[in-house]
C-alpha positions in Angstrom: 31.3 -12.0 89.7 27.7 -12.4 88.5 25.7 -10.1 86.2 22.1 -9.4 87.1 20.5 -8.6 83.8 17.4 -7.1 85.4 19.2 -4.6 87.7 22.3 -4.2 85.5 24.4 -4.5 88.6 27.1 -6.7 89.9 27.0 -9.1 92.8 30.7 -9.0 93.3 32.8 -11.1 95.6 35.2 -8.7 97.4 38.6 -10.2 96.6 41.1 -7.7 95.5 43.5 -8.6 92.7 42.0 -11.9 91.5 38.5 -13.3 91.6 38.7 -16.9 92.7 36.3 -19.7 92.0 35.9 -23.4 92.6 36.4 -25.5 95.8 37.6 -28.8 97.2 35.6 -29.2 100.3 32.0 -28.8 101.5 31.3 -28.4 105.1 28.4 -27.4 107.3 27.4 -25.8 110.6 27.9 -27.1 114.1 24.6 -27.6 116.0 23.2 -25.5 118.8 23.0 -28.4 121.2 26.8 -28.7 121.5 28.0 -25.4 120.1 28.5 -23.7 123.5 30.9 -26.4 124.8 32.8 -26.3 121.5 33.1 -22.5 121.5 34.7 -22.8 125.0 37.1 -25.5 124.0 38.3 -23.5 120.9 38.8 -20.3 122.9 36.3 -18.0 121.2 35.2 -14.9 123.1 31.4 -14.4 123.1 29.8 -11.1 124.3 26.1 -11.5 123.5 24.8 -8.4 125.4 22.4 -6.3 123.4 23.9 -3.2 121.9 23.2 0.0 123.9 20.9 2.3 121.8 22.5 5.6 123.0 24.8 6.5 120.1 24.8 10.2 119.4 25.9 12.1 116.3 29.4 13.5 116.8 30.5 10.5 118.9 34.1 9.4 118.1 34.7 5.8 117.4 38.4 6.1 117.8 38.5 3.9 121.0 36.5 1.2 119.3 38.7 1.3 116.2 41.9 1.1 118.3 40.5 -2.0 120.0 39.4 -3.8 116.8 42.2 -2.9 114.3 44.7 -5.5 115.7 42.2 -8.3 115.1 41.8 -7.6 111.4 44.5 -9.0 109.1 45.5 -8.8 105.4 45.4 -12.2 103.6 47.6 -12.5 100.5 46.8 -15.3 98.2 48.8 -17.0 95.5 47.3 -19.5 93.0 49.8 -21.6 91.2 49.9 -21.7 87.4 47.9 -24.4 85.6 48.3 -26.3 82.4 45.0 -26.7 80.5 43.9 -28.1 77.2 41.9 -25.9 74.8 40.5 -26.7 71.4 41.6 -24.3 68.7 41.6 -24.3 64.9 44.4 -26.4 63.5 47.3 -24.4 62.1 48.4 -25.5 58.6 51.0 -28.2 58.8 53.4 -26.1 56.7 57.1 -25.4 56.9 56.3 -21.6 56.7 54.7 -21.8 60.2 57.2 -24.2 61.6 60.1 -21.7 60.9 58.3 -19.3 63.4 56.9 -21.8 66.0 59.4 -24.7 65.7 58.7 -28.4 65.6 57.7 -28.5 69.3 54.5 -26.5 68.6 51.4 -28.7 68.3 49.9 -28.2 64.9 47.1 -30.8 65.1 44.5 -31.4 67.8 44.0 -29.7 71.2 46.5 -27.1 72.4 48.2 -27.1 75.8 47.9 -23.7 77.4 49.7 -22.6 80.6 47.9 -20.1 82.9 50.5 -18.1 84.9 50.2 -17.8 88.7 47.7 -15.4 90.1 47.8 -13.2 93.2 45.0 -11.7 95.2 44.4 -9.8 98.5 41.6 -10.2 100.9 41.0 -9.8 104.7 40.5 -12.0 107.7 39.6 -11.7 111.4 41.6 -13.2 114.3 39.1 -15.2 116.4 41.4 -17.1 118.9 44.6 -16.2 120.6 46.4 -19.2 119.1 45.9 -18.1 115.5 42.6 -19.2 114.1 41.4 -16.7 111.5 37.9 -16.4 110.0 37.6 -15.3 106.3 35.7 -16.1 103.1 35.9 -19.3 101.1 36.2 -17.2 97.9 39.3 -15.5 99.3 41.3 -18.7 99.9 39.7 -21.2 97.5 42.3 -22.7 95.1 45.1 -21.0 97.0 48.5 -22.7 96.9 50.2 -20.2 99.2 48.7 -17.9 101.9 50.4 -15.1 103.7 48.9 -13.2 106.6 50.0 -9.8 107.7 49.0 -8.5 111.1 48.3 -4.9 112.0 51.7 -4.6 113.7 53.5 -5.6 110.5 54.3 -9.2 111.4 53.9 -11.8 108.6 53.0 -15.4 108.8 52.5 -18.3 106.4 48.9 -19.6 106.9 47.3 -22.9 106.2 43.7 -23.7 105.3 41.8 -25.5 108.1 38.6 -25.8 106.1 36.3 -24.2 103.6 32.5 -24.1 103.0 31.5 -23.0 99.6 27.8 -23.3 100.5 28.0 -20.4 103.0 31.3 -18.8 101.7 33.0 -19.3 105.1 36.6 -20.5 105.5 39.0 -20.9 108.4 42.8 -20.5 108.2 45.5 -20.7 110.9 48.8 -19.1 111.6 51.4 -20.4 114.1 51.3 -17.7 116.8 50.3 -17.1 120.4 48.7 -14.3 122.5 47.0 -12.8 119.4 44.4 -10.0 119.8 41.2 -12.2 119.2 38.0 -10.3 118.6 34.9 -10.8 120.7 31.7 -12.2 119.0 28.3 -10.4 119.3 25.0 -12.2 118.9 24.1 -11.2 115.4 20.5 -12.2 116.0 20.2 -9.2 118.3 21.5 -6.7 115.6 18.7 -4.3 114.5 18.2 -2.3 111.4 19.6 1.2 112.1 22.4 0.0 114.4 25.7 1.7 113.7 28.4 -0.6 112.2 32.1 -0.3 111.2 33.6 -2.2 108.3 37.3 -3.0 108.5 39.5 -4.6 105.9 42.0 -4.0 103.1 40.1 -2.5 100.1 42.0 -2.5 96.8 45.1 -3.7 98.9 45.8 0.0 99.9 46.0 -0.9 103.6 43.8 -1.3 106.5 40.7 0.9 106.2 37.7 1.7 108.5 34.3 2.9 107.2 31.1 3.6 109.0 27.4 3.0 108.3 24.3 1.4 109.6 22.6 -2.0 109.3 20.3 -1.4 106.3 18.6 -4.8 106.4 18.9 -8.3 107.8 18.1 -11.7 106.4 19.1 -10.9 102.8 19.6 -13.7 100.2 21.4 -12.1 97.3 24.0 -14.6 96.1 24.1 -18.1 94.6 24.8 -19.8 97.9 22.9 -22.7 99.5 23.0 -21.1 103.0 22.8 -17.3 103.3 21.4 -14.9 105.7 23.2 -11.7 105.0 23.4 -8.5 107.0 23.1 -5.5 104.6 25.0 -2.4 105.3 25.8 1.0 103.7 29.2 1.1 105.3 31.7 1.5 102.3 33.2 -1.9 101.4 35.1 -2.7 98.2 37.1 -5.4 96.6 39.7 -6.5 99.1 37.3 -6.2 102.1 36.3 -9.9 101.7 36.8 -11.7 104.9 37.1 -8.5 106.9 35.2 -7.5 110.0 31.8 -5.8 110.4 31.6 -4.7 114.0 29.1 -3.0 116.2 29.6 0.3 118.1 31.2 -1.7 121.0 33.7 -3.3 118.6 32.2 -6.8 118.7 32.1 -8.9 115.5 28.6 -9.2 114.0 29.5 -10.2 110.5 32.2 -11.1 107.9 32.2 -8.8 104.9 31.5 -10.8 101.7 29.9 -9.1 98.8 28.5 -5.9 97.2 25.9 -4.9 94.7 27.5 -2.5 92.3 27.2 -1.2 88.7 30.9 -0.4 88.5 32.6 -2.9 90.8 33.0 -0.3 93.6 31.1 0.7 96.7 27.6 2.1 96.0 26.2 1.7 99.6 24.9 -1.9 99.4 27.2 -4.4 101.0 26.6 -7.8 102.6 28.2 -9.6 105.5 27.7 -13.2 106.8 26.2 -12.9 110.3 28.4 -14.3 113.1 25.7 -16.7 114.2 26.0 -18.5 110.8 29.8 -18.1 110.4 30.5 -19.2 114.0 28.8 -22.6 113.6 30.6 -23.4 110.4 33.9 -22.2 111.9 33.6 -24.3 115.1 32.7 -27.4 113.0 35.7 -26.9 110.7 38.1 -26.5 113.6 36.7 -29.4 115.7 35.8 -32.0 113.0 37.2 -30.8 109.6 33.6 -31.3 108.3 30.1 -31.0 109.6 26.7 -32.6 108.8 23.6 -30.6 108.0 20.2 -31.7 109.2 17.6 -33.0 106.8 13.8 -32.8 107.1 12.7 -34.4 103.8 10.2 -31.7 102.5 9.8 -29.5 99.5 9.0 -26.0 100.8 8.1 -22.6 99.4 7.3 -19.1 100.6 3.8 -18.0 101.2 2.7 -15.3 98.7 -0.3 -13.1 99.2 -2.3 -15.1 96.5 -1.4 -18.4 98.2 -2.4 -17.0 101.6 -5.8 -16.0 100.3 -6.4 -19.4 98.6 -5.3 -21.3 101.6 -7.2 -19.1 103.9 -4.1 -18.1 105.9 -4.1 -15.0 108.1 -0.4 -14.4 107.6 2.4 -15.0 105.1 4.8 -16.1 107.8 6.1 -19.7 107.7 7.1 -22.2 105.0 4.5 -24.0 102.9 5.1 -27.7 102.4 4.6 -28.6 98.8 5.8 -32.2 98.9 7.0 -34.7 101.5 9.7 -37.3 100.8 8.3 -40.8 101.4 9.8 -42.4 104.5 11.7 -39.2 105.3 11.9 -37.6 108.7 9.0 -35.3 108.0 6.8 -38.1 106.6 7.5 -40.3 109.6 6.6 -37.4 112.0 3.2 -36.9 110.2 3.9 -33.7 108.3 1.7 -33.5 105.2 1.4 -31.6 101.9 -0.2 -28.3 102.5 1.0 -27.9 106.1 2.6 -24.6 106.9 5.6 -24.9 109.2 5.5 -21.9 111.5 7.9 -23.0 114.2 11.0 -25.3 114.3 12.7 -26.2 117.5 11.1 -23.4 119.4 12.0 -20.7 116.9 9.5 -18.9 114.7 9.8 -19.4 110.9 9.5 -16.4 108.7 9.9 -18.1 105.2 11.3 -21.1 103.5 14.9 -19.9 103.5 14.7 -19.3 107.3 13.4 -22.9 107.8 16.3 -24.3 105.6 18.8 -22.6 107.8 17.2 -23.8 111.0 17.0 -27.4 109.7 20.6 -27.3 108.6 21.7 -26.4 112.1 19.9 -29.3 113.7 22.0 -32.3 114.7 21.2 -35.6 112.8 19.5 -37.9 115.3 18.1 -34.9 117.3 14.4 -35.0 118.1 12.9 -31.5 117.3 9.4 -30.1 118.0 7.9 -28.7 114.8 4.7 -26.7 114.9 2.5 -26.8 111.7 -0.6 -25.0 110.7 -3.1 -27.4 109.2 -6.6 -26.4 108.1 -6.6 -23.5 110.5 -5.4 -25.5 113.6 -1.9 -25.6 115.1 -0.3 -29.0 115.6 3.0 -29.8 117.3 4.8 -32.8 115.9 8.2 -34.3 116.8 10.7 -34.9 114.0 13.8 -37.0 114.3 16.2 -35.1 112.0 18.4 -37.1 109.7 21.7 -36.2 108.0 21.4 -34.3 104.7 22.3 -36.8 102.0 24.7 -35.9 99.2 27.0 -33.6 101.1 30.4 -33.3 99.4 33.4 -34.4 101.5 37.1 -34.2 101.0 39.7 -36.8 101.8 41.6 -33.8 103.3 41.3 -30.1 102.7 44.9 -29.5 101.5 48.3 -30.9 101.8 49.4 -28.3 104.4 46.6 -29.4 106.8 46.6 -33.1 106.2 48.4 -36.0 107.9 51.3 -37.6 106.0 49.4 -41.0 106.1 46.3 -39.7 104.3 45.8 -40.2 100.6 43.8 -38.9 97.6 44.7 -35.3 98.4 42.6 -32.8 96.5 39.8 -35.2 95.7 36.2 -34.3 96.7 33.5 -36.9 96.7 29.8 -37.0 97.3 27.1 -39.6 97.9 25.8 -41.1 94.7 22.2 -39.9 94.9 19.6 -39.4 92.2 20.7 -35.8 91.5 24.3 -36.9 91.0 23.3 -39.8 88.7 21.3 -37.4 86.6 24.0 -34.8 86.5 26.8 -37.2 85.4 24.5 -39.6 83.5 25.4 -42.5 85.8 23.3 -45.8 85.5 21.1 -46.9 88.4 23.1 -50.1 89.0 26.4 -48.2 89.7 27.1 -47.9 93.5 29.9 -45.9 95.1 31.0 -42.3 95.7 30.9 -39.8 92.9 33.9 -37.6 92.3 32.9 -33.9 92.3 36.2 -32.1 92.3 39.9 -33.0 91.5 42.7 -30.6 92.1 44.4 -30.0 88.7 47.9 -30.4 90.2 47.1 -33.5 92.2 48.4 -37.0 91.7 44.8 -38.1 91.3 44.4 -35.8 88.3 47.6 -37.1 86.8 46.3 -40.7 87.1 43.2 -39.7 85.2 40.6 -39.3 87.9 38.0 -36.7 86.9 34.7 -35.2 88.1 31.8 -37.6 87.3 33.8 -40.7 87.9 32.4 -43.1 90.5 34.8 -44.7 92.9 33.7 -48.4 93.4 36.6 -49.7 95.4 39.7 -48.3 97.2 42.5 -50.9 97.7 40.0 -53.7 97.1 37.6 -52.4 99.7 34.1 -51.6 98.5 32.9 -48.0 98.6 29.2 -47.5 99.4 29.2 -43.8 100.0 31.3 -40.7 100.5 32.0 -41.6 104.1 33.5 -44.9 103.1 35.7 -43.2 100.6 37.0 -40.7 103.1 37.6 -43.3 105.8 39.5 -45.6 103.4 42.0 -42.8 102.6 42.8 -42.0 106.2 46.0 -43.5 107.8 46.9 -45.4 104.7 49.9 -47.7 104.8 51.0 -46.8 101.3 51.0 -43.6 99.3 50.0 -45.7 96.2 46.2 -46.1 96.1 44.5 -48.7 93.9 41.1 -47.4 92.6 38.4 -49.3 90.9 36.5 -46.6 89.0 33.4 -46.4 86.9 33.8 -43.9 84.1 31.6 -43.4 81.0 30.3 -46.8 79.9 32.4 -49.1 82.0 34.8 -49.6 84.9 38.5 -49.7 85.1 41.4 -49.7 87.6 43.9 -46.9 88.2 46.8 -46.3 90.6 47.1 -42.9 92.2 50.8 -42.5 93.3 51.3 -39.8 95.8 54.7 -41.0 96.9 56.4 -38.3 94.8 54.0 -35.5 95.9 55.8 -32.3 97.1 
């Protein structure tokens, strides 16, 4: 949870029992150009008709609830215990203390502490008949065991298909057939004032339905790279995370994710990830295990009223270009400092956050029309979108979802860009893939690999970027991996032995 000192309120992730943090994979959204075919191949049901605006007070939603309840599940999470090292004042090396603590107690230097296993409860939504379930990243992140309970009482062990901390979307799967998959609505057609129902497992008391309206759209309230929340006053509480926000026809329009609260409970301000955002991430995770985000190569900002006056703009709609990356896609297309991007790929741009979402959803290599306002005149330019550099990748998401021949389980790597070099104090001459996450209970952690290390070689093959690192860990002939690693002021070799894993 995060404290907002100004509002004295909490932006709480809605996981009951335990609040989870950290991640081992970064993924992205599938692109509009091929999303429709992927949706059909996965088996998602799409119903994008506009919602009928004829709801009357006194209307019973019982038929809608009966249709939707079977699609919403309880997700029970177990996080294994961890051993950590903490610095504490040295106890006197005295026989008086040893008679109580014994000789095995460490009296000098760092102490080894063991964190017991944790349990949490969240929610999920069945999206395909063969067992794919949409939920939040913060529900399943760090989980060592997942159990899914259906509305009819059946229990299944689930595995993580993929997670995206940048949008807080995750996909898990159970081994089942003919499940009651929910239909997707077009969240872009949802309007402020539409009636919605929130369904989940608040406080782990059991499946619960609450009603409200859409209070706002396009909210950005959390520390996420990609967010476009639907705000609702339907009562949602800890444990609702990953549950369904549905319209009056019982179609999924959002995944309940967070609340603003002064006391940790519902106060009428809840947030859900819209299905248009969640669907793209989900399809990519299922189809590819990872996705790439589009990259434009501009520094952008919102247009404030003072800026609009100074720049002689008639509207505050659009994204103002403050800087253009040399030789980037935008620069090559002719976009300049001071341009206002008002349309991207045929869609109007409201602000910088909106443009960021649109660019991320563009496929690398795709040529996209971009309309800019320059000195009072509209110009249409064509930009060839590139892949966003520096996206974290994981050798494989988790052992339950990986092939037996893949290695370096639980290791996340990223391209070694200028930001990573500055963050980890890495010299300019070092080339490779920087380690961003290492699972504490992995063989890589036992071998000494840690965040900030740079993988130079894998089994004597040079590593130029994150893609190289991932490819060199796939279909390995041996579970023993030789790494040439830069760490601190020099490089060294290490062997990661996963032959004894599990």
